[in-house]
C-alpha positions in Angstrom: 0.0 0.0 0.0 1.4 3.4 -0.8 2.2 6.1 1.4 1.4 9.7 1.5 4.7 10.6 0.5 4.5 8.4 -2.8 1.1 9.8 -3.6 2.2 13.3 -3.1 5.3 12.6 -5.6 2.9 11.6 -8.3 0.5 14.3 -7.7 3.1 17.2 -7.3 3.9 17.2 -11.0 0.2 18.4 -11.5 -0.8 20.4 -8.5 0.3 23.5 -6.5 -1.1 24.0 -3.1 -2.7 27.3 -2.7 -3.0 28.7 1.0 -4.6 31.6 2.7 -3.9 33.6 5.7 -6.2 33.7 8.7 -6.5 37.4 8.6 -7.5 37.4 5.0 -11.2 38.1 4.1 -13.4 35.3 3.1 -14.0 37.2 0.0 -10.3 36.8 -0.8 -10.4 33.2 -0.1 -13.5 32.6 -2.4 -11.9 34.4 -5.3 -8.7 32.2 -4.8 -11.0 28.9 -4.8 -12.8 30.0 -7.9 -9.6 31.2 -9.7 -7.5 28.1 -9.0 -10.7 25.7 -9.2 -10.0 24.1 -5.8 -12.4 23.1 -3.1 -10.2 24.0 0.0 -7.4 26.1 1.2 -5.1 25.4 4.0 -4.9 28.4 6.3 -1.2 29.1 7.1 0.1 31.4 9.8 4.0 31.7 10.4 4.8 28.8 8.3 2.3 26.6 10.3 -1.0 25.1 9.1 -3.7 26.6 11.7 -6.9 25.6 9.8 -8.5 24.9 6.6 -11.4 26.8 4.7 -13.6 25.0 2.2 -16.6 26.0 0.1 -18.6 23.9 2.9 -17.3 26.2 5.5 -18.3 29.3 3.4 -21.8 27.9 2.8 -22.5 26.7 6.4 -20.8 29.4 8.4 -21.2 32.6 6.4 -23.9 32.3 4.0 -26.5 30.8 6.3 -25.9 33.1 8.8 -26.2 36.2 6.7 -22.5 37.4 7.0 -20.5 39.4 4.7 -17.6 37.8 2.9 -15.7 40.9 2.5 -16.0 41.9 6.1 -15.3 38.4 7.7 -11.6 37.1 8.1 -10.9 33.5 7.3 -10.2 32.8 10.9 -13.9 33.1 11.8 -15.2 30.4 9.3 -12.2 28.1 9.1 -12.2 24.5 10.4 -9.6 24.4 13.3 -7.9 22.5 14.6 -7.0 21.1 11.3 -6.8 17.3 11.0 -3.5 16.5 9.1 -1.5 13.5 8.2 2.4 12.9 7.9 4.1 11.7 4.8 5.0 8.0 6.1 1.2 7.3 6.8 -0.6 5.0 4.3 -3.5 5.3 1.9 -5.8 3.1 4.1 -5.1 5.3 7.3 -6.1 8.3 5.2 -9.2 6.6 3.7 -10.3 5.6 7.2 -9.6 9.1 8.7 -11.4 11.0 5.9 -14.5 8.6 6.0 -14.7 8.6 10.0 -14.2 12.3 10.3 -16.3 13.2 7.2 -13.3 15.1 5.5 -12.7 16.0 1.9 -9.2 17.4 2.3 -6.2 16.5 4.2 -3.3 18.8 4.6 0.0 16.8 4.6 2.5 18.3 7.3 6.0 17.4 8.3 6.9 19.0 11.6 3.9 21.6 11.1 5.5 22.5 7.6 2.7 22.1 4.8 4.1 19.7 2.1 0.9 19.2 0.2 -2.9 18.4 0.1 -4.8 15.3 -0.5 -8.3 15.2 -1.7 -10.7 12.3 -1.2 -10.6 12.1 -5.1 -6.8 11.5 -4.8 -7.2 8.6 -2.7 -10.2 7.1 -4.5 -8.1 7.5 -7.7 -5.0 5.8 -6.1 -7.2 3.0 -4.6 -8.6 2.1 -8.0 -5.3 2.1 -9.7 -3.9 -0.1 -6.9 -6.8 -2.5 -7.2 -6.3 -2.7 -11.2 -2.6 -3.5 -10.6 -3.7 -6.3 -8.1 -6.2 -7.8 -10.7 -3.5 -7.6 -13.4 -0.9 -9.6 -11.1 -3.6 -12.2 -10.2 -4.6 -12.7 -14.1 -1.1 -13.1 -14.9 -0.4 -15.6 -12.1 -3.5 -17.6 -13.2 -2.3 -17.7 -16.8 1.2 -18.9 -15.6 3.0 -15.6 -16.8 
């Protein structure tokens, strides 16, 4: 089973992790989410991940409460403390964590420093690829190859 570090290496060729500060406005976060076509932003302060803000946070903590996105800082709607994983953890651990905690994004950190961001889609994609590899190996074994 692959580790988070291995998944990030294949993903890093295709993705930059965009972040936002806790004192930035929610409007700035929304603009960045839309511009970069991402669903969540790690919230970073002094090079440490202090939270995560997502479209879900925006909808539930701002829109439904009638607050202004221009006047509200990210820190007031971000999810904190943030659930993170380390590079040596495996795919199964991440899948269980995301399922049990109802998470869609997992920041990957090492000594508090942000290394990347995994989405549930990343983990599903890797799980499907891993199963396909296993099926191929079993078919080759059965055929005596």
